[in-house]
C-alpha positions in Angstrom: -9.6 17.6 -6.3 -7.2 14.8 -5.5 -8.8 11.4 -4.7 -7.2 8.1 -3.7 -9.5 5.1 -3.5 -8.2 2.0 -1.9 -9.5 -1.5 -2.3 -8.5 -5.1 -1.6 -8.2 -5.3 2.2 -9.8 -8.0 4.3 -9.3 -11.0 6.5 -6.8 -13.6 5.6 -5.0 -16.5 7.4 -1.3 -16.4 8.2 0.7 -17.4 5.2 -1.9 -16.1 2.8 -1.9 -13.3 0.3 -3.8 -10.1 -0.5 -3.4 -7.4 -3.1 -4.3 -3.8 -2.4 -5.1 -1.3 -5.1 -5.1 2.4 -5.0 -6.8 4.4 -7.8 -5.7 8.0 -8.0 -7.3 11.0 -9.7 -6.7 14.7 -9.7 -2.9 14.6 -10.2 -0.5 13.7 -13.0 -0.1 10.1 -11.8 3.0 9.2 -13.9 5.0 12.1 -12.5 4.5 11.2 -8.8 6.0 8.8 -6.4 3.4 6.5 -4.8 3.5 4.7 -1.5 1.8 2.5 1.0 1.9 3.0 4.7 0.3 1.1 7.6 -0.8 1.9 11.1 -1.5 -0.8 13.7 -3.5 0.0 16.9 -1.3 1.9 19.4 1.5 2.3 16.9 2.7 5.1 14.6 2.1 5.1 10.9 5.0 3.4 9.1 6.2 3.2 5.6 5.6 -0.1 3.9 6.7 0.5 0.4 7.3 3.3 -2.1 7.7 3.4 -5.9 9.2 6.4 -7.7 7.9 7.9 -11.0 10.7 6.0 -12.7 9.8 2.7 -11.1 12.4 2.4 -8.4 11.1 0.7 -5.3 12.0 0.7 -1.6 10.5 -1.3 1.3 10.3 -1.3 5.1 12.5 -3.9 6.7 9.6 -5.9 8.1 8.1 -6.5 4.6 11.2 -6.9 2.5 11.0 -10.1 0.4 7.3 -10.6 1.1 5.5 -7.5 -0.3 5.8 -6.0 -3.8 4.8 -2.5 -4.9 3.9 -1.8 -8.5 2.2 0.8 -10.6 0.2 1.0 -13.8 0.4 4.5 -15.2 -2.2 3.8 -17.8 -4.7 3.1 -15.1 -3.5 5.7 -12.6 -3.3 2.9 -10.1 -0.7 1.4 -7.8 -0.7 -1.9 -6.0 0.7 -3.7 -3.1 1.0 -7.5 -3.4 1.3 -9.0 0.0 2.5 -12.6 0.4 3.4 -14.8 3.3 1.3 -12.6 5.6 1.8 -12.6 9.3 -0.4 -11.6 12.2 1.9 -8.7 12.8 1.0 -7.3 9.4 -2.5 -6.6 10.8 -3.1 -2.8 10.4 -5.0 -0.2 8.4 -3.1 0.3 5.2 -3.1 3.8 3.5 -1.9 4.7 0.1 -0.1 7.9 -0.6 0.5 10.0 -3.7 3.2 12.5 -4.2 4.3 12.5 -0.5 1.2 14.6 0.4 -2.1 13.0 -0.5 -3.7 10.0 1.3 -6.3 7.4 0.8 -9.0 6.7 3.4 -7.3 3.4 4.6 -8.3 -0.2 4.2 -8.2 -2.8 7.0 -6.0 -5.8 6.7 -6.4 -8.5 9.3 -4.2 -11.6 9.4 -5.4 -14.4 11.7 -3.0 -16.9 13.3 
């Protein structure tokens, strides 16, 4: 059974930082691309960042230069470091594994 467990969400003021973590089990972590998505109220889920099994990264335009995705294959965990947060970053953040498995979501709220 594949499980993705997120942690690290919360409330932060604009300009602040948060780091999200996603611990994965049930798949061969090192062979899979991993990602982060987010969904704000009334909006569709959108890609935030993705990292391939080889470590190549890609980002959504709205977070480029502010967010960094990384992975630790020894811990079966990937991360999203979020800096210079803006109120428009407020959303539920979901981690994804292998383009098919999802975490339960963690709320990130950025106050102005």
